[in-house]
C-alpha positions in Angstrom: -82.7 -79.4 74.8 -80.4 -76.3 75.7 -77.4 -78.7 75.0 -78.9 -79.5 71.7 -79.5 -75.8 70.7 -76.1 -74.8 71.9 -74.6 -77.7 69.8 -76.3 -76.7 66.8 -75.7 -72.7 67.1 -71.7 -74.1 67.6 -71.7 -76.0 64.5 -73.5 -73.4 62.4 -71.0 -71.0 63.5 -68.3 -73.3 62.9 -69.2 -73.8 59.5 -69.9 -70.3 58.6 -66.5 -69.5 59.8 -64.6 -72.2 57.7 -66.5 -71.3 54.5 -65.5 -67.6 55.0 -62.1 -68.1 55.8 -61.5 -70.4 53.0 -63.2 -68.4 50.3 -62.0 -64.4 50.6 -63.4 -62.2 47.9 -62.0 -59.0 47.4 -64.6 -57.8 45.0 -67.4 -58.5 47.2 -69.5 -55.3 47.2 -68.3 -54.2 44.0 -70.3 -53.4 40.4 -69.4 -56.9 38.6 -69.6 -54.4 35.3 -66.6 -51.9 35.3 -67.5 -50.9 31.7 -67.1 -47.1 31.6 -67.2 -46.7 35.1 -64.7 -45.1 37.9 -64.8 -46.6 41.5 -63.3 -44.8 44.4 -62.7 -48.3 45.9 -59.3 -49.4 45.2 -60.4 -53.3 45.1 -62.9 -52.3 42.5 -60.5 -51.1 40.1 -59.6 -52.6 36.7 -56.3 -54.8 37.0 -53.3 -55.7 34.5 -54.3 -59.5 34.3 -57.1 -61.9 35.5 -55.3 -65.1 36.5 -57.3 -68.5 36.7 -55.7 -71.6 37.8 -56.7 -75.2 36.7 -58.0 -77.8 38.8 -61.1 -79.0 40.3 -63.8 -77.7 38.3 -61.9 -76.2 35.6 -64.5 -75.1 33.3 -66.3 -73.0 36.2 -63.1 -71.2 37.0 -62.5 -70.5 33.2 -66.3 -69.0 32.9 -65.8 -66.9 36.0 -62.3 -65.7 34.4 -64.1 -64.8 31.2 -66.9 -63.0 33.0 -64.6 -60.6 34.6 -62.9 -60.4 31.3 -65.9 -59.3 29.7 -67.2 -57.1 32.2 -64.2 -54.9 31.9 -61.7 -55.9 34.5 -58.8 -56.4 32.6 -57.7 -56.9 28.6 -55.5 -59.9 29.7 -56.5 -63.5 30.6 -53.9 -65.6 32.3 -54.4 -69.5 32.4 -52.4 -71.9 34.3 -52.1 -75.5 34.7 -50.0 -78.4 33.1 -52.0 -81.5 31.7 -53.9 -83.6 34.3 -53.3 -87.1 32.7 -49.9 -86.0 30.8 -50.9 -87.7 27.6 -53.1 -84.7 26.5 -53.0 -80.9 26.3 -52.5 -79.1 29.0 -55.2 -77.7 31.4 -54.2 -74.2 30.5 -54.6 -75.2 26.6 -58.1 -76.4 27.8 -58.9 -73.3 29.5 -57.9 -71.2 26.4 -60.1 -73.3 24.0 -63.1 -72.8 26.4 -62.4 -69.1 26.6 -62.0 -68.7 22.7 -65.4 -70.6 22.6 -66.9 -67.9 25.0 -65.7 -65.2 22.2 -62.5 -64.0 24.1 -59.9 -63.3 21.4 -56.8 -65.4 21.2 -54.6 -62.3 21.5 -56.0 -61.2 25.0 -55.2 -64.7 26.3 -51.7 -65.8 27.7 -50.9 -69.3 28.9 -48.7 -71.3 31.8 -48.5 -74.8 30.9 -46.1 -76.3 33.2 -47.3 -75.9 37.0 -48.6 -79.0 38.7 -49.2 -77.6 41.9 -50.6 -74.3 43.5 -47.1 -73.5 44.5 -46.1 -73.8 41.1 -48.8 -72.1 39.6 -47.8 -69.1 41.6 -44.0 -69.3 40.8 -44.5 -70.0 37.3 -47.1 -67.4 36.5 -44.8 -64.8 38.1 -42.4 -65.2 35.1 -45.4 -64.0 33.2 -46.0 -61.1 35.3 -42.2 -60.2 35.0 -42.3 -60.2 31.6 -45.5 -58.2 31.0 -44.8 -56.0 33.8 -47.8 -57.0 35.5 -48.1 -55.4 39.0 -52.1 -55.9 39.7 -54.3 -59.2 39.2 -57.4 -60.7 40.2 -56.8 -64.5 40.8 -59.8 -66.9 40.3 -60.2 -70.5 41.5 -62.8 -72.4 43.3 -64.0 -71.0 46.7 -62.6 -73.9 48.6 -59.1 -73.1 47.2 -59.1 -69.3 47.1 -57.6 -68.5 50.5 -54.5 -71.1 49.9 -53.9 -70.0 46.0 -53.8 -66.2 47.2 -51.4 -66.8 49.9 -49.0 -68.7 47.4 -49.3 -65.7 44.6 -48.6 -63.3 47.6 -45.6 -65.2 48.8 -44.3 -65.9 44.9 -44.9 -62.4 44.0 -42.7 -61.1 46.9 -44.8 -57.9 47.2 -44.2 -56.9 43.5 -47.7 -58.0 42.5 -51.2 -57.0 44.4 -53.2 -60.1 44.5 -57.0 -59.6 44.6 -58.9 -62.6 45.4 -62.5 -63.3 43.7 -63.5 -67.1 43.8 -66.0 -69.2 41.8 -68.8 -68.8 44.3 -70.3 -72.4 43.6 -69.0 -75.2 41.2 -69.1 -79.0 40.7 -67.3 -79.6 43.7 -68.2 -76.6 46.3 -71.3 -74.6 47.1 -73.0 -72.9 49.9 -74.1 -76.5 51.3 -70.6 -78.0 51.3 -70.9 -79.2 55.0 -73.8 -81.7 54.3 -71.3 -83.7 52.2 -68.2 -86.0 53.4 -66.6 -84.7 50.2 -67.3 -81.0 51.4 -65.4 -81.7 54.9 -62.8 -83.4 53.0 -62.2 -80.6 50.8 -62.3 -78.2 53.7 -59.8 -79.9 55.9 -57.5 -80.7 53.4 -57.1 -77.0 52.4 -56.8 -76.2 56.1 -54.0 -78.6 56.7 -52.3 -77.3 53.3 -52.6 -73.8 54.5 -50.8 -74.7 57.6 -48.2 -76.3 55.4 -47.8 -73.3 53.2 -47.2 -71.3 56.1 -44.5 -74.0 57.7 -42.8 -73.8 54.4 -44.2 -77.2 53.0 -46.5 -76.2 50.7 -48.1 -77.7 47.2 
């Protein structure tokens, strides 16, 4: 009985540790609406752009970026991602279309359409940052992907851009109950392996 209890406790701790590690949220504790407000917390201040990368539940990532935009976090949205099937419009274009339907003006959207990997999302978005003199961003992606995406964007920026992590808490692929499904474990373990590869210089 004691062994069973210890096993459950260790398992629960491991699940909590993995979930927390993969999904850093620098806006945790911030008021989601910044309209007409100032904050002494540096993480809770406006940014030059909100960047959302495609992949996984792309619509959920777009919706989260749009929510931040509408709540006053930035006047600019950047969507990054090539076409998934190579025959249709890019993911970035699809994200822009989705945002336009949500009421975001086209003038507030910039798209990067050539990236096929997280590393390319970061590297090619860096060009947009340079062109527009962007030095502070909020990065939006799925919770399981947030840690690795943040690492890639910081590496690509080389210290010139402050990257603030803010994941989609739950989407079609990931929830607080990720650990009860084989797909949840596959996503978690895949990301951990990819994070190790990123630090080893073999990222995707």
